[in-house]
C-alpha positions in Angstrom: -36.9 -1.1 16.9 -33.9 0.3 15.1 -30.4 -1.4 15.1 -27.5 1.1 15.0 -23.7 0.6 15.0 -22.2 2.7 17.8 -18.6 3.5 18.7 -17.0 3.9 22.1 -13.6 4.7 23.5 -12.4 2.7 26.5 -9.0 3.5 27.9 -7.8 4.8 24.5 -9.1 1.9 22.5 -12.0 2.3 20.1 -14.8 -0.3 19.8 -17.8 -0.9 17.5 -21.0 -2.1 19.1 -24.6 -2.8 18.1 -27.4 -0.9 19.9 -31.1 -1.5 19.4 -33.1 1.6 20.2 -36.7 2.6 20.1 -36.9 5.2 17.3 -39.7 7.0 19.1 -37.2 7.8 21.9 -34.8 9.7 19.5 -35.0 13.4 20.2 -32.1 14.7 18.0 -29.7 13.6 15.3 -26.7 15.8 14.5 -23.2 15.3 13.0 -20.6 14.4 15.6 -18.0 16.9 14.4 -15.5 15.8 17.2 -15.6 12.2 16.1 -15.5 13.1 12.3 -12.4 15.2 13.0 -10.7 12.3 14.9 -11.5 10.0 12.1 -10.0 12.3 9.5 -6.9 12.6 11.6 -6.6 8.8 11.8 -7.1 8.7 15.5 -10.1 6.4 15.4 -8.7 3.0 14.2 -11.6 0.7 13.6 -10.8 -0.5 10.1 -13.7 1.5 8.6 -13.6 3.4 5.3 -11.9 6.7 5.8 -14.9 8.5 4.3 -17.3 7.2 7.0 -19.0 9.8 9.2 -20.5 9.7 12.7 -23.6 11.2 14.2 -24.6 12.0 17.7 -28.0 10.8 18.7 -29.7 12.5 21.7 -32.2 10.3 23.4 -35.3 11.3 25.3 -34.9 11.0 29.1 -37.4 8.1 29.1 -34.9 5.9 27.3 -32.6 5.7 30.3 -29.5 7.1 28.6 -28.8 10.4 26.9 -26.4 10.1 24.0 -25.0 7.6 21.4 -22.3 8.1 18.8 -23.3 6.1 15.8 -21.8 5.2 12.4 -23.5 7.1 9.6 -24.5 10.6 8.7 -27.6 12.2 10.2 -29.4 11.8 6.8 -28.6 8.1 6.8 -29.8 7.6 10.4 -33.1 9.5 9.6 -33.5 7.4 6.5 -33.2 4.3 8.6 -35.7 5.7 11.1 -38.2 6.4 8.3 -37.9 2.8 7.0 -38.6 1.4 10.4 -41.6 3.5 11.3 -43.6 2.9 8.1 -47.0 1.2 8.9 -49.2 -0.9 6.7 -52.5 0.7 5.7 -55.6 -1.0 6.9 -57.9 -1.8 4.0 
């Protein structure tokens, strides 16, 4: 399982949350240009470093939900996925 930090906007207020997802259910990871622009414009006020970036994760239909906006670049997310899917060799 993979722990990610997500953001959400409820009634104009931004929130950070933790989500634990099955990495095998991730179908696509792309930059979230909309959220990155809002962050650069100072419209997402979460106390994060101004250089932080966001990614959009599309989930497979089997997961029960379709999309998450997470803290981190697509490269960082894919790196986390790679670390969590390594298996020990039998020997």
